[in-house]
ZAGU-558191 format. One record per residue (C-alpha): residue number from 1; residue in three letters; chain; x, y, z negated. Coordinates in steps of 0.1 Angstrom, whole numbers. Layout:
 num residuo cadena     x     y     z
 NUM     ala      A     X     Y     Z
...
// end
This chain:
 num residuo cadena     x     y     z
   1     met      A  1269   540 -1192
   2     ser      A  1298   562 -1182
   3     lys      A  1323   572 -1205
   4     pro      A  1315   609 -1206
   5     leu      A  1278   606 -1215
   6     ile      A  1285   584 -1244
   7     gly      A  1318   601 -1263
   8     asp      A  1329   637 -1267
   9     thr      A  1327   650 -1227
  10     glu      A  1345   678 -1210
  11     thr      A  1328   712 -1220
  12     phe      A  1322   725 -1190
  13     val      A  1311   694 -1164
  14     ala      A  1273   707 -1157
  15     phe      A  1293   745 -1146
  16     arg      A  1304   724 -1117
  17     his      A  1274   721 -1101
  18     leu      A  1265   752 -1081
  19     asn      A  1229   750 -1084
  20     phe      A  1227   745 -1123
  21     arg      A  1247   781 -1127
  22     arg      A  1221   796 -1110
  23     phe      A  1194   778 -1131
  24     ile      A  1209   784 -1160
  25     phe      A  1212   820 -1150
  26     ser      A  1177   822 -1141
  27     lys      A  1162   807 -1172
  28     phe      A  1186   827 -1195
  29     met      A  1176   858 -1177
  30     leu      A  1143   851 -1180
  31     thr      A  1142   839 -1214
  32     leu      A  1158   872 -1226
  33     ala      A  1128   892 -1207
  34     leu      A  1101   874 -1222
  35     gln      A  1119   872 -1260
  36     ile      A  1123   910 -1254
  37     gln      A  1088   914 -1245
  38     phe      A  1072   892 -1273
  39     val      A  1096   910 -1299
  40     val      A  1079   950 -1286
  41     leu      A  1043   930 -1282
  42     ser      A  1041   918 -1316
  43     trp      A  1054   950 -1336
  44     gln      A  1025   968 -1309
  45     val      A  1001   947 -1323
  46     tyr      A  1008   948 -1358
  47     glu      A  1008   985 -1358
  48     ile      A   977   982 -1339
  49     thr      A   958   966 -1362
  50     his      A   981   958 -1395
  51     asp      A   968   920 -1397
  52     pro      A   991   891 -1404
  53     leu      A   966   868 -1385
  54     ser      A   966   891 -1355
  55     leu      A   999   880 -1349
  56     gly      A   985   848 -1356
  57     phe      A   960   853 -1328
  58     ile      A   987   865 -1302
  59     gly      A  1005   831 -1304
  60     leu      A   967   813 -1297
  61     ala      A   962   834 -1268
  62     glu      A   991   822 -1252
  63     ala      A   990   783 -1266
  64     ile      A   957   775 -1256
  65     pro      A   962   777 -1216
  66     ala      A   997   758 -1224
  67     val      A   981   733 -1242
  68     gly      A   952   729 -1218
  69     leu      A   967   727 -1187
  70     ala      A  1000   715 -1195
  71     leu      A   995   674 -1182
  72     tyr      A   979   686 -1151
  73     gly      A  1009   710 -1147
  74     gly      A  1031   676 -1155
  75     tyr      A  1013   658 -1130
  76     ile      A  1020   687 -1100
  77     ser      A  1054   686 -1108
  78     asp      A  1061   647 -1102
  79     arg      A  1046   654 -1068
  80     ser      A  1060   692 -1059
  81     asp      A  1089   706 -1054
  82     arg      A  1100   718 -1087
  83     arg      A  1122   746 -1078
  84     lys      A  1090   756 -1061
  85     ile      A  1065   756 -1090
  86     leu      A  1093   775 -1104
  87     val      A  1098   809 -1080
  88     trp      A  1055   808 -1079
  89     val      A  1057   809 -1114
  90     gln      A  1085   838 -1122
  91     ala      A  1068   855 -1099
  92     leu      A  1040   859 -1114
  93     leu      A  1054   864 -1147
  94     ile      A  1068   899 -1133
  95     val      A  1034   907 -1125
  96     cys      A  1020   898 -1163
  97     ser      A  1052   921 -1178
  98     val      A  1041   946 -1149
  99     leu      A  1004   948 -1161
 100     leu      A  1015   950 -1202
 101     ala      A  1037   977 -1190
 102     tyr      A  1010   994 -1176
 103     ile      A   986   991 -1210
 104     ser      A  1018  1006 -1227
 105     phe      A  1017  1035 -1211
 106     his      A   981  1043 -1213
 107     phe      A   981  1038 -1246
 108     ser      A  1012  1057 -1253
 109     ser      A   990  1089 -1248
 110     leu      A   956  1078 -1273
 111     pro      A   959  1079 -1309
 112     leu      A   968  1049 -1328
 113     glu      A   931  1042 -1337
 114     gln      A   916  1038 -1302
 115     gln      A   941  1019 -1291
 116     his      A   927   978 -1290
 117     ala      A   949   945 -1298
 118     phe      A   925   925 -1271
 119     pro      A   943   933 -1240
 120     phe      A   975   917 -1250
 121     tyr      A   960   888 -1255
 122     met      A   950   887 -1223
 123     ile      A   981   893 -1208
 124     met      A   996   865 -1233
 125     phe      A   968   842 -1221
 126     gly      A   982   845 -1184
 127     val      A  1014   836 -1199
 128     gly      A  1001   808 -1211
 129     val      A   986   794 -1181
 130     leu      A  1017   801 -1162
 131     arg      A  1037   782 -1192
 132     gly      A  1016   755 -1184
 133     phe      A  1030   746 -1152
 134     tyr      A  1066   763 -1161
 135     ser      A  1077   736 -1186
 136     pro      A  1069   702 -1171
 137     ala      A  1092   717 -1138
 138     gln      A  1118   733 -1156
 139     phe      A  1131   707 -1174
 140     pro      A  1126   674 -1149
 141     leu      A  1146   706 -1123
 142     met      A  1176   705 -1142
 143     thr      A  1182   673 -1144
 144     gln      A  1180   668 -1104
 145     leu      A  1205   698 -1102
 146     val      A  1235   673 -1121
 147     pro      A  1242   635 -1123
 148     arg      A  1236   615 -1152
 149     glu      A  1272   617 -1161
 150     ala      A  1266   654 -1170
 151     tyr      A  1228   645 -1190
 152     ala      A  1244   655 -1222
 153     asn      A  1265   686 -1214
 154     ser      A  1237   698 -1192
 155     ser      A  1215   697 -1218
 156     ala      A  1240   716 -1245
 157     trp      A  1248   738 -1227
 158     asn      A  1207   748 -1217
 159     ser      A  1199   745 -1253
 160     thr      A  1230   770 -1257
 161     phe      A  1220   796 -1231
 162     trp      A  1179   796 -1246
 163     his      A  1197   804 -1281
 164     ile      A  1218   828 -1268
 165     ala      A  1195   847 -1248
 166     val      A  1163   844 -1275
 167     val      A  1195   860 -1299
 168     leu      A  1199   889 -1276
 169     gly      A  1166   890 -1267
 170     ser      A  1153   894 -1306
 171     ser      A  1179   913 -1318
 172     gly      A  1182   936 -1289
 173     gly      A  1140   941 -1281
 174     gly      A  1143   950 -1321
 175     leu      A  1166   975 -1313
 176     leu      A  1154   993 -1280
 177     leu      A  1122   996 -1296
 178     gly      A  1138  1014 -1327
 179     phe      A  1162  1037 -1303
 180     cys      A  1141  1036 -1272
 181     gly      A  1106  1028 -1279
 182     lys      A  1079  1005 -1261
 183     asn      A  1074  1016 -1228
 184     thr      A  1113  1015 -1224
 185     ser      A  1116   981 -1238
 186     tyr      A  1086   971 -1214
 187     leu      A  1106   986 -1184
 188     val      A  1139   968 -1193
 189     val      A  1118   938 -1193
 190     leu      A  1108   938 -1160
 191     ile      A  1144   942 -1145
 192     val      A  1162   916 -1163
 193     met      A  1133   891 -1153
 194     leu      A  1139   905 -1116
 195     leu      A  1177   893 -1117
 196     gly      A  1164   861 -1130
 197     phe      A  1139   858 -1103
 198     ile      A  1168   864 -1077
 199     gln      A  1185   834 -1088
 200     ile      A  1156   811 -1090
 201     val      A  1150   814 -1052
 202     arg      A  1182   810 -1042
 203     ile      A  1186   777 -1052
 204     pro      A  1176   751 -1022
 205     ser      A  1146   730 -1025
 206     gln      A  1144   700 -1043
 207     pro      A  1135   663 -1034
 208     val      A  1095   657 -1043
 209     gln      A  1095   623 -1057
 210     glu      A  1080   591 -1042
 211     ile      A  1044   590 -1051
 212     lys      A  1027   555 -1053
 213     pro      A   999   555 -1025
 214     gly      A   962   564 -1035
 215     glu      A   971   571 -1070
 216     lys      A   947   592 -1086
 217     met      A   951   619 -1111
 218     met      A   939   611 -1145
 219     ser      A   956   576 -1136
 220     ser      A   985   592 -1135
 221     ile      A   984   614 -1162
 222     arg      A   971   585 -1189
 223     glu      A  1007   563 -1171
 224     gly      A  1024   593 -1185
 225     leu      A  1010   593 -1220
 226     arg      A  1011   556 -1223
 227     phe      A  1044   559 -1215
 228     val      A  1049   586 -1249
 229     phe      A  1032   567 -1268
 230     ser      A  1050   528 -1267
 231     asn      A  1087   548 -1270
 232     gln      A  1090   552 -1303
 233     ala      A  1122   576 -1298
 234     ile      A  1104   600 -1280
 235     leu      A  1074   601 -1297
 236     gly      A  1090   603 -1330
 237     ala      A  1117   632 -1317
 238     leu      A  1082   650 -1309
 239     ser      A  1066   646 -1337
 240     leu      A  1087   655 -1362
 241     asp      A  1094   685 -1344
 242     leu      A  1057   694 -1339
 243     ile      A  1050   691 -1377
 244     ala      A  1082   708 -1383
 245     val      A  1073   739 -1364
 246     leu      A  1039   737 -1372
 247     phe      A  1036   738 -1406
 248     gly      A  1076   749 -1412
 249     gly      A  1085   775 -1394
 250     ala      A  1079   814 -1402
 251     thr      A  1088   834 -1376
 252     ala      A  1053   846 -1367
 253     met      A  1054   860 -1400
 254     leu      A  1090   879 -1400
 255     pro      A  1070   912 -1392
 256     val      A  1054   907 -1426
 257     phe      A  1086   896 -1441
 258     ala      A  1101   926 -1428
 259     ser      A  1078   952 -1433
 260     asp      A  1063   938 -1467
 261     ile      A  1087   924 -1484
 262     leu      A  1120   929 -1476
 263     gln      A  1109   958 -1464
 264     val      A  1141   966 -1438
 265     gly      A  1120   982 -1408
 266     glu      A  1117   974 -1375
 267     lys      A  1159   968 -1367
 268     gly      A  1156   946 -1399
 269     phe      A  1132   927 -1385
 270     gly      A  1156   923 -1351
 271     phe      A  1182   908 -1370
 272     leu      A  1162   886 -1388
 273     arg      A  1143   874 -1355
 274     ala      A  1178   873 -1342
 275     ala      A  1192   847 -1373
 276     pro      A  1181   813 -1370
 277     phe      A  1189   818 -1333
 278     ala      A  1224   828 -1342
 279     gly      A  1230   800 -1360
 280     ser      A  1215   774 -1333
 281     val      A  1240   795 -1305
 282     leu      A  1266   782 -1326
 283     met      A  1262   746 -1330
 284     ala      A  1251   745 -1301
 285     leu      A  1282   753 -1290
 286     tyr      A  1300   726 -1306
 287     met      A  1275   700 -1296
 288     thr      A  1288   710 -1255
 289     lys      A  1318   691 -1266
 290     his      A  1305   669 -1295
 291     pro      A  1271   657 -1282
 292     pro      A  1254   641 -1311
 293     val      A  1247   606 -1295
 294     lys      A  1258   586 -1320
 295     gln      A  1227   575 -1350
 296     ala      A  1211   608 -1332
 297     gly      A  1179   591 -1347
 298     lys      A  1195   596 -1386
 299     lys      A  1213   630 -1379
 300     leu      A  1172   641 -1361
 301     leu      A  1160   631 -1397
 302     phe      A  1185   646 -1415
 303     cys      A  1181   684 -1396
 304     val      A  1147   681 -1398
 305     gly      A  1145   679 -1432
 306     gly      A  1174   708 -1436
 307     phe      A  1150   730 -1412
 308     ser      A  1125   725 -1436
 309     val      A  1143   730 -1468
 310     cys      A  1150   763 -1453
 311     met      A  1120   770 -1447
 312     ile      A  1115   771 -1484
 313     ala      A  1140   787 -1489
 314     phe      A  1139   818 -1475
 315     ala      A  1100   825 -1486
 316     leu      A  1115   827 -1521
 317     ser      A  1143   848 -1515
 318     arg      A  1147   886 -1514
 319     asn      A  1180   893 -1509
 320     phe      A  1180   905 -1472
 321     tyr      A  1212   888 -1468
 322     leu      A  1206   857 -1483
 323     ser      A  1172   857 -1455
 324     leu      A  1193   863 -1428
 325     phe      A  1222   827 -1440
 326     ile      A  1190   808 -1448
 327     leu      A  1177   815 -1411
 328     ala      A  1206   811 -1395
 329     ala      A  1213   776 -1413
 330     ser      A  1174   764 -1402
 331     gly      A  1186   777 -1368
 332     ala      A  1216   755 -1372
 333     phe      A  1199   724 -1384
 334     asp      A  1167   732 -1355
 335     asn      A  1189   731 -1328
 336     val      A  1204   694 -1332
 337     ser      A  1170   678 -1327
 338     val      A  1163   702 -1299
 339     val      A  1196   686 -1278
 340     ile      A  1185   653 -1295
 341     arg      A  1150   655 -1283
 342     ser      A  1164   668 -1247
 343     met      A  1190   637 -1244
 344     ile      A  1164   607 -1256
 345     met      A  1139   619 -1226
 346     gln      A  1165   625 -1199
 347     leu      A  1180   592 -1207
 348     leu      A  1147   576 -1216
 349     thr      A  1129   586 -1190
 350     pro      A  1130   576 -1153
 351     asp      A  1132   605 -1126
 352     his      A  1094   602 -1112
 353     met      A  1076   600 -1144
 354     arg      A  1098   633 -1162
 355     gly      A  1073   663 -1148
 356     arg      A  1044   643 -1171
 357     val      A  1070   631 -1198
 358     ser      A  1077   673 -1201
 359     ser      A  1039   683 -1200
 360     val      A  1035   660 -1233
 361     ser      A  1068   679 -1242
 362     thr      A  1052   710 -1238
 363     met      A  1016   701 -1259
 364     phe      A  1039   686 -1289
 365     ile      A  1069   712 -1289
 366     ser      A  1066   738 -1268
 367     ser      A  1035   750 -1279
 368     ser      A  1033   743 -1316
 369     asn      A  1056   776 -1318
 370     glu      A  1024   796 -1307
 371     ile      A   996   774 -1328
 372     gly      A  1019   775 -1354
 373     ala      A  1017   808 -1351
 374     phe      A   981   811 -1354
 375     glu      A   987   787 -1386
 376     ser      A  1012   804 -1401
 377     gly      A   988   840 -1400
 378     phe      A   952   816 -1409
 379     ala      A   972   805 -1438
 380     ala      A   992   835 -1447
 381     lys      A   953   854 -1447
 382     met      A   939   826 -1467
 383     leu      A   969   814 -1491
 384     gly      A   993   846 -1494
 385     leu      A  1027   845 -1474
 386     val      A  1049   836 -1493
 387     pro      A  1030   806 -1509
 388     ser      A  1018   797 -1471
 389     val      A  1053   792 -1461
 390     ile      A  1062   773 -1490
 391     ile      A  1037   746 -1487
 392     gly      A  1044   747 -1445
 393     gly      A  1078   739 -1455
 394     ala      A  1066   712 -1479
 395     val      A  1042   695 -1457
 396     ala      A  1072   693 -1428
 397     leu      A  1098   676 -1459
 398     gly      A  1072   649 -1462
 399     ser      A  1069   647 -1422
 400     val      A  1106   630 -1425
 401     gly      A  1098   605 -1451
 402     ala      A  1069   590 -1438
 403     ala      A  1088   593 -1400
 404     gly      A  1119   575 -1416
 405     ala      A  1097   549 -1432
 406     ala      A  1072   542 -1401
 407     leu      A  1095   544 -1366
 408     pro      A  1125   524 -1374
 409     glu      A  1134   524 -1333
 410     leu      A  1139   559 -1342
 411     arg      A  1160   557 -1372
 412     lys      A  1183   533 -1359
 413     leu      A  1182   554 -1323
 414     asp      A  1222   553 -1313
 415     leu      A  1220   569 -1278
 416     ser      A  1256   562 -1269
 417     lys      A  1241   527 -1265
 418     ala      A  1214   541 -1242
// end
């Protein structure tokens, strides 16, 4: 393995490649737009329903199609030009945002009691369908755009820009909502999405992976599943994040914490939502120079444990500024696991299987955010908001001990020797 991959690497090595820069800009703008959109939509739905479970339904509406289509999306990704997939997906996401803006403008002329959350769930269902194809294609495309020696650096920068977009989108969404209103916020979303779409179109078509003659779809999908479930490092990393986000995450309930417990309103909600990602950005910037390749397995276990403890502490906090600090720390812990998982997938997955492996990651990780949002809403409804977050954090913390004992290959993983 080349030296830049296993030790301290040149900070901007991935940015030498023009198409990587276009990819990162496009993903940054798309993530920024979707985060603003989600912040405004979640506040709007809670404003209509005043029910924490309704916030869970937003996540569930997106997660069901994303999970259901992920394996098929991975199959398509490994047999197609991944750049073309992203072009079509981002174009259709723009259509979804146009519909959302139309619904919001229509509702603005109606009294609150005549507004309904159902149209918002339908839009999020459409976003979930598109995510079933976007997620398995975007990570393999990024890997195609850089050489192997830039994998670790590209993963760190990919995480950095994603988290910066979420920070800006979360805080900006809350501020736009507070100062400009819902309708203007949705128009900003459309403009930002269009800027990202222009950059993904500028990336040239990419080579299609070699296809086994006569291979059937189900056989191809099963091959990808067998690869993931036979690799302890990949399976362990995905499973840890799945459990941590599914049970330990509290972000879906932030509107309730902001409104009912901390009582900081729309602007405070925006800062609470941005706090974990601010911590993530600081950690990600550090990792662009010092990727966590040595003793990666132990670092992964420690950081997932740290994230779980932060969630318990956040549930107990009644001080706005302490809550911001705890959420920022949780983001720093979480981002280490994100980057380690990305490097594991880049280094241990053959190129012709990256789409299918990414689709399994979508099922384990990406959609666990939305399913976790539903679980958080349901648990808050049944157990109460604070007890549900404490119990979820304890479950996530227990999973760390179980993984460390049951998965020795993960515990001993050292990516500097991969």
